[in-house]
N, C-alpha and C positions, 0 to 999 in steps of 0.2 A: 371443768365445773364442777366438781367434786372438791378443788382445792378451794375455790371461793366459797363453799359451802360449808366448810372446813375453818378456814377465814372467818366467817360470818357468826357463826356457834362459838368460837374461841372466844371474839371479840367482844359478843355479847355476854359470855359469861366474866370476861375480864373487867367490863365496864360494870358488872352488877359488883363484883369483887371488889373493886375500888373505890366505888361508893359507898359499899357498907363498910368496908375497914376505915376508908377516910372520915366518915362519916363519927363511927363508933369510938377509934383517937380522940378524934378533936374532942367529940361531948363528954371523953371522960378528963383529956388533958387542957384543956381549953384554947384559942386560938392564936396567943399570944406567937406560940413558936408554930409552924405548919407540922405536927409531928405526922400527923394523919398521911402528908405527901411525903414526909421525911421516911416515916416504915415502908409507907408503900411502895418508896423507891429500892431500899434496901433491901425488902420481902423478893421484887422484882429480879433483882441482880442474881439472891439465890437459886431464883426457878428459873431462870434463863441458864445458869452458870452449870445447873443440876442437869436441868433436860437437853441443853445440846451437847454438853458433854456426852450421857448416859446415849443420847442418840447415835451420836457420832461412832459411839464403840460397838452399837448392837446392829450390825447389820441383817439383823432378821426382823427388824422393827420395820415397819410401814414408816418410807418417807414423808407420806401426808400429816403422823405424828408433830413434824414439824408447822406444817401449816396452823394445827390447830393448837398447838403449843406457843410458839416464839412469835410466831407471826401474830396469830387472831390474840390469843389470851393477852399474851405478854403487852403487845399493842395497844392492845385498851387498858391494861392494868395499868402500867407505869404511864409515869404524868412528868417526864422532863421539862417539858415545856413550861406545865406549872411549875415545876420546880424553881426555873429560871425565872419565871414571873416574882412568885413569893420572893424570891432573894432580892431583885430590884425593890420591890415592893418594903421590903425590912429596910434595906438600903438608906432607900427616898425617905423611910420615915426617922431615919436617924440614927437607927439602931445597928450599927456598923460592928462591931461585935456579933450580935447575934446572926448577923446574916452575914457574917466571914464563917463564923462555926458553922453553921445552916451549909453553907456549901461548900466548905472544906473537908465537912464530915461527912455529907451525902458522897464524895468524891470517894475519898477516904476509903469510909467502912462501905462504900458498894462495890469496891475492887477487893477490899477482903471477902465481902460475901459472894462476889463471884467465883473468886477462887476458894470459898469454901463450900458453894456448892459443887465445883466443878471434883474439887477430892474426895465431898461424899459418893460422888458418883463415881469417880475412879477406884474407890473403897468398896464397893459393891461387885 
């Protein structure tokens, strides 16, 4: 039962963080390009890279942290399905270069961000 409560707590916090980050970024940079979702996806990659690497290296940490952070928080915060929908919508609007930039940038920078988070955790 504890893991479900941790997932729920992390999910609630992740949902709030996703809404706040997305709306703040979109409010400042506009909605022509899905900046909010883009930044959310990249920061989620850093967080999951760091958290899972750090948790994997520290046997003294309670494994329940994985439910709170990786499953709950990141599961609610990261929005891959939204990313896919926004890519399709951008392509459907005829903005092929912008859609390709968004899709490719998310994949490449996401991989770099996961690596950076893991490298940061390895350095600690």
